[in-house]
C-alpha positions as CSV (number, residue, x, y, z in Angstrom):
1,M,-3.6,-33.2,-3.1
2,A,-4.9,-35.4,0.0
3,L,-7.7,-33.8,2.1
4,D,-7.3,-32.9,5.7
5,T,-8.7,-35.5,7.9
6,K,-10.3,-32.7,9.9
7,A,-12.3,-31.8,7.1
8,A,-13.2,-34.6,5.7
9,E,-15.4,-37.3,6.8
10,T,-16.3,-40.9,5.5
11,D,-19.5,-41.9,4.5
12,S,-21.1,-45.7,4.6
13,A,-19.8,-46.3,1.2
14,G,-16.2,-45.3,2.2
15,T,-16.4,-42.1,0.0
16,P,-14.8,-39.0,1.6
17,S,-16.8,-35.8,2.0
18,I,-16.1,-32.3,3.2
19,A,-17.4,-31.7,6.6
20,P,-20.2,-28.9,6.4
21,A,-18.9,-26.9,9.2
22,Q,-15.2,-26.7,7.6
23,S,-17.0,-25.7,4.1
24,G,-18.8,-23.1,6.2
25,S,-15.8,-21.9,7.7
26,R,-14.2,-21.6,4.3
27,S,-17.1,-19.6,2.8
28,A,-17.0,-16.9,5.6
29,K,-13.3,-16.6,5.2
30,R,-13.7,-15.8,1.8
31,S,-16.6,-13.3,2.2
32,L,-14.6,-11.5,4.9
33,A,-11.8,-11.5,2.6
34,L,-13.7,-9.8,-0.2
35,W,-15.1,-6.8,1.8
36,L,-12.2,-6.4,4.4
37,G,-9.4,-6.5,2.2
38,P,-10.9,-3.3,-0.1
39,I,-12.0,-1.7,3.2
40,L,-8.7,-1.8,4.8
41,A,-7.2,-0.7,1.5
42,T,-9.2,2.1,1.0
43,A,-8.7,3.4,4.7
44,A,-4.9,3.3,4.1
45,T,-5.4,5.3,1.0
46,L,-7.5,7.7,2.7
47,I,-5.0,8.3,5.6
48,W,-2.0,8.5,3.0
49,S,-4.2,11.3,1.0
50,G,-4.4,13.4,4.6
51,N,-0.5,12.9,4.5
52,F,-0.1,15.2,1.5
53,V,-2.1,17.7,3.0
54,I,-0.6,17.7,6.2
55,A,2.9,17.5,4.8
56,R,2.5,21.3,3.5
57,A,3.0,22.3,7.1
58,L,6.4,20.7,7.3
59,H,7.7,21.7,3.5
60,E,9.2,24.9,4.7
61,T,10.5,24.2,8.2
62,V,11.9,20.4,8.5
63,P,14.5,19.2,6.0
64,P,13.2,16.1,4.1
65,I,15.8,13.7,5.6
66,Q,14.7,14.8,9.4
67,T,11.1,14.7,8.3
68,A,11.5,10.9,7.3
69,F,13.8,10.2,10.4
70,W,11.2,11.5,12.8
71,R,8.3,10.0,11.0
72,W,9.6,6.6,11.6
73,T,10.8,7.0,14.9
74,I,7.7,8.0,15.9
75,A,6.0,5.2,14.0
76,M,8.5,2.6,15.7
77,L,7.6,3.9,18.9
78,A,3.9,3.8,18.4
79,V,4.1,0.2,17.3
80,A,6.6,-0.9,19.9
81,P,4.2,-1.5,22.7
82,L,1.8,-3.9,20.7
83,A,4.6,-5.7,18.6
84,A,7.9,-5.9,20.6
85,A,6.9,-9.1,22.4
86,Q,5.9,-10.7,19.4
87,T,8.8,-9.7,17.6
88,W,11.2,-11.2,20.1
89,R,9.4,-14.4,20.4
90,Q,9.9,-14.8,16.5
91,R,13.6,-13.3,16.6
92,A,15.0,-16.8,15.2
93,L,12.7,-16.4,12.1
94,I,13.6,-12.8,11.6
95,R,17.2,-13.6,11.7
96,K,16.6,-16.5,9.3
97,H,14.9,-14.0,6.8
98,L,17.0,-10.9,7.9
99,G,18.0,-10.1,4.2
100,F,14.4,-10.1,3.0
101,L,13.2,-7.9,5.9
102,T,16.2,-5.5,5.3
103,L,15.4,-5.2,1.6
104,A,11.7,-4.4,2.4
105,A,12.5,-2.0,5.1
106,L,14.9,-0.2,2.6
107,L,12.1,0.0,-0.2
108,G,9.0,0.5,2.0
109,V,10.8,2.6,4.8
110,T,13.8,4.1,4.2
111,L,13.5,5.2,0.4
112,F,10.0,5.7,-0.2
113,N,8.8,8.8,1.6
114,T,12.4,9.9,1.6
115,L,12.5,10.2,-1.9
116,I,9.0,11.8,-2.0
117,Y,10.0,14.8,0.2
118,Q,13.2,15.3,-1.7
119,A,11.4,15.4,-4.9
120,G,8.7,18.1,-3.5
121,R,11.7,20.3,-3.0
122,S,12.6,20.4,-6.9
123,T,9.4,19.8,-8.8
124,S,5.6,20.8,-8.9
125,A,2.7,19.4,-7.0
126,T,1.3,18.6,-10.4
127,N,4.4,16.6,-11.3
128,L,4.3,14.9,-8.3
129,A,0.8,13.8,-8.9
130,L,1.2,12.6,-12.1
131,I,4.0,10.3,-11.4
132,A,2.3,9.2,-8.3
133,A,-0.5,8.0,-10.9
134,T,1.8,5.5,-12.2
135,S,2.3,3.5,-8.8
136,P,-1.0,1.1,-9.0
137,A,0.3,0.4,-12.7
138,M,3.7,-0.8,-11.2
139,I,2.2,-2.5,-8.3
140,V,0.2,-4.4,-10.7
141,G,3.6,-5.2,-12.8
142,F,5.4,-6.3,-9.8
143,G,2.5,-8.5,-9.0
144,V,2.5,-10.1,-12.3
145,L,6.5,-10.5,-12.2
146,T,6.9,-11.8,-8.6
147,G,3.6,-13.0,-7.3
148,G,2.4,-14.9,-10.5
149,E,-0.9,-12.9,-10.1
150,R,-2.8,-12.5,-13.6
151,V,-4.1,-9.4,-15.5
152,S,-7.5,-9.8,-17.7
153,R,-8.6,-7.8,-20.2
154,R,-11.0,-6.4,-18.1
155,R,-8.7,-5.4,-15.2
156,A,-6.2,-4.0,-17.9
157,A,-9.2,-1.7,-19.1
158,G,-10.3,-0.5,-15.6
159,L,-6.4,0.4,-15.0
160,V,-6.1,2.5,-18.0
161,I,-9.4,4.2,-17.3
162,A,-8.4,5.1,-13.9
163,L,-5.3,6.2,-15.1
164,L,-6.7,8.8,-17.5
165,G,-9.2,9.7,-14.6
166,V,-6.1,10.8,-12.5
167,I,-4.4,12.5,-15.4
168,A,-7.7,14.7,-16.1
169,L,-8.1,15.3,-12.5
170,V,-4.4,16.5,-12.0
171,S,-4.3,18.6,-14.9
172,K,-8.0,19.8,-14.4
173,G,-8.8,18.4,-17.8
174,S,-6.4,21.0,-19.8
175,L,-4.2,19.6,-22.3
176,S,-2.1,22.8,-22.3
177,V,-1.4,22.1,-18.7
178,L,-0.1,18.5,-19.7
179,L,1.9,19.9,-22.8
180,G,3.6,22.9,-20.4
181,L,5.0,20.4,-18.1
182,Q,8.5,20.6,-17.4
183,F,10.5,17.7,-15.8
184,S,13.4,18.0,-13.3
185,T,15.6,15.7,-11.1
186,G,12.6,15.8,-8.6
187,D,10.7,14.0,-11.4
188,L,13.3,11.1,-11.5
189,L,13.2,11.1,-7.7
190,M,9.6,10.5,-7.5
191,L,9.6,8.1,-10.3
192,V,12.1,5.9,-8.3
193,A,9.9,6.3,-5.3
194,T,6.9,4.8,-6.8
195,A,8.7,1.9,-7.8
196,T,10.1,1.2,-4.4
197,F,6.4,1.5,-2.9
198,A,5.7,-1.0,-5.8
199,G,8.5,-3.2,-5.0
200,Y,7.5,-3.2,-1.1
201,S,4.0,-3.8,-1.8
202,A,4.8,-7.3,-4.0
203,M,7.4,-8.2,-1.1
204,V,4.8,-8.0,1.7
205,R,2.6,-10.7,-0.3
206,R,5.7,-12.8,-0.1
207,K,6.7,-12.1,3.9
208,P,8.0,-15.2,5.5
209,Q,5.6,-17.7,6.4
210,G,4.6,-17.8,10.0
211,L,5.8,-14.3,10.8
212,T,3.1,-12.1,12.0
213,G,2.0,-8.6,10.6
214,L,2.9,-6.9,13.5
215,A,6.3,-8.8,13.9
216,F,7.0,-7.9,10.2
217,L,6.0,-4.2,10.6
218,F,8.1,-3.5,13.5
219,T,10.8,-5.2,12.1
220,T,11.0,-3.4,8.9
221,F,10.4,0.0,10.7
222,V,13.3,-0.6,13.0
223,L,15.6,-1.5,10.1
224,G,14.4,1.2,8.0
225,T,15.0,4.1,10.7
226,L,18.4,2.4,11.6
227,M,19.3,3.0,8.0
228,L,17.9,6.5,7.9
229,A,20.2,7.4,11.2
230,P,23.6,7.8,9.3
231,V,21.8,10.3,6.7
232,Y,20.1,12.0,9.4
233,A,23.2,12.7,11.1
234,V,24.8,14.3,8.1
235,S,21.5,16.5,7.5
236,L,21.9,17.7,11.0
237,S,25.7,18.6,10.5
238,T,25.0,20.3,7.1
239,Q,21.3,21.8,7.3
240,G,21.0,22.1,11.1
241,G,18.1,21.1,13.1
242,F,14.4,22.8,13.3
243,T,12.8,24.5,16.1
244,P,9.5,22.4,17.1
245,S,6.3,24.0,17.4
246,G,2.7,23.0,17.6
247,G,2.3,22.8,13.9
248,T,5.5,20.6,13.1
249,V,5.2,18.4,16.3
250,G,1.2,18.0,15.3
251,A,2.1,17.2,11.6
252,L,4.9,14.7,12.6
253,L,2.8,12.9,14.9
254,Y,0.1,12.6,12.4
255,I,2.3,11.2,9.7
256,G,4.4,8.9,12.0
257,V,1.2,7.6,14.0
258,C,-1.5,7.5,11.3
259,S,0.5,7.6,8.0
260,S,3.2,5.1,8.9
261,A,2.0,3.0,11.7
262,V,-1.7,2.6,11.1
263,A,-1.7,3.0,7.2
264,Y,1.1,0.6,6.7
265,F,-0.6,-2.0,9.2
266,T,-4.0,-1.7,7.3
267,W,-2.3,-1.7,3.6
268,N,-0.1,-4.6,4.7
269,K,-3.4,-6.6,5.9
270,A,-5.2,-5.8,2.6
271,I,-2.3,-7.3,0.5
272,D,-2.5,-10.5,2.7
273,L,-6.4,-10.6,2.2
274,I,-6.6,-9.7,-1.6
275,G,-3.2,-9.1,-3.1
276,A,-1.0,-6.4,-4.2
277,T,-2.7,-6.3,-7.7
278,R,-6.4,-5.5,-6.3
279,A,-4.8,-3.3,-3.4
280,G,-3.1,-1.3,-6.2
281,F,-6.4,-0.5,-7.9
282,I,-7.6,1.2,-4.8
283,Y,-4.6,3.1,-4.6
284,Y,-6.1,5.1,-7.6
285,L,-8.7,6.8,-4.9
286,Q,-5.8,8.7,-3.5
287,P,-6.1,11.8,-5.5
288,V,-9.9,11.4,-5.3
289,F,-9.5,11.6,-1.3
290,V,-6.9,14.3,-1.5
291,A,-9.5,16.8,-3.4
292,V,-12.1,15.9,-0.9
293,V,-9.8,16.5,2.1
294,S,-8.4,19.8,0.4
295,F,-12.3,21.1,0.0
296,F,-13.2,20.4,3.6
297,A,-9.9,21.2,5.4
298,L,-8.4,23.8,3.1
299,G,-11.4,25.1,1.4
300,E,-10.1,24.4,-1.9
301,P,-12.8,24.6,-4.5
302,T,-13.9,21.5,-6.8
303,T,-15.1,22.0,-10.1
304,P,-17.6,20.1,-12.1
305,I,-14.8,18.8,-14.2
306,Q,-13.1,17.8,-11.0
307,V,-16.2,15.6,-10.1
308,A,-16.5,14.0,-13.2
309,C,-12.7,12.7,-13.2
310,M,-13.4,11.3,-9.7
311,G,-16.2,9.2,-11.4
312,L,-13.9,8.2,-14.2
313,I,-11.2,6.8,-11.4
314,I,-14.2,5.1,-9.7
315,V,-15.7,3.6,-12.9
316,G,-11.9,2.2,-13.7
317,I,-11.5,0.7,-10.1
318,A,-14.8,-0.8,-10.1
319,L,-14.1,-2.3,-13.7
320,G,-10.5,-3.5,-12.8
321,S,-11.8,-5.1,-9.5
322,G,-15.0,-6.7,-10.5
323,A,-13.6,-9.7,-12.4
324,T,-11.4,-10.5,-9.5
325,A,-14.5,-9.9,-7.1
326,Q,-16.5,-12.4,-9.1
327,R,-14.1,-15.1,-8.8
328,A,-13.7,-14.5,-5.3
329,A,-16.0,-17.3,-4.5
330,S,-13.8,-20.1,-5.8
331,T,-10.4,-18.4,-4.3
332,G,-9.0,-18.3,-0.8
333,T,-8.1,-15.3,1.2
334,N,-4.6,-15.1,-0.3
335,G,-5.6,-15.2,-3.7
336,Q,-5.1,-18.9,-4.3
337,E,-8.1,-21.3,-5.2
338,L,-9.0,-23.5,-2.4
339,P,-8.7,-27.3,-2.6
340,A,-11.4,-29.0,-4.4
341,T,-13.3,-31.7,-2.8
342,G,-11.0,-34.4,-4.0
343,P,-7.4,-35.0,-5.1
344,G,-6.3,-32.8,-7.9
345,P,-4.1,-29.9,-8.7
346,R,-4.2,-26.4,-7.2
347,S,-4.2,-23.1,-9.5
348,T,-3.8,-19.6,-8.6
349,T,-5.6,-16.7,-9.8
350,A,-5.6,-13.0,-9.0
């Protein structure tokens, strides 16, 4: 591949060389991605963990479809002041890729949380948490199938260790809890929900070139909310509305602004920087954060077994993401190797 003329100089012998400033700029970008990507993925996971606690206030008062509709309506309104102008300027690109964006909105907005809210009405919290633990593995799988990302033995081992830590944490280390589980329709809905989120995460990595993150976010919010509107109307006619209160409005504002607008922006940006596979590993921190938030917000006790399980999860994440971090010095911020200092093929790593 030919070198960019801005990134190369010619010495007295006529041999091209990389300009020091350009090389330093690339190194700085790689370092930024290495640290900023995991931080953003962790922030999104932490916010979503609070969502599990806040959602308890809505379980008995707001029907699932109406919760989802108002969540994304609030998110759309929160993002609009920042993204509306960008989205309008990029309307031609959006029309060109409308099918892709509609599918991303269907998976990540219309279906994902709606299915979770619906599943929560017919299955236990333990079952929901256990099935949600498969989400990182699904994200890794979708990344391999759609994005050409690779899974090394070390990363696979980390994935298994973190998964075992989640299972042990949710079951409180009791085999009898696992053996006594009973599965229902809600479990199937939750399994479909985890698959939709994994598919959405894979699509974020492949979003149309040139489309800004805010325009992508706002467009999917609008399309996803529009697809929810007919189902919302049916819910109103069959279940009736809900009476707003300080608790329900505050909870809806949290999941609309924080869990949707802020968390989805940081999650999407993290995927842009480090890929869906590495972001998926960090998603394993969610049950750890849920336990911590529940301890401080609800006063729920934390046992030594739970602390040990949290440590196991963190070890798995560190093991699985460590190999990628070691290779980050030779890869770009989107997970692709940067050009060498001369003509030659490019390869990708994850």
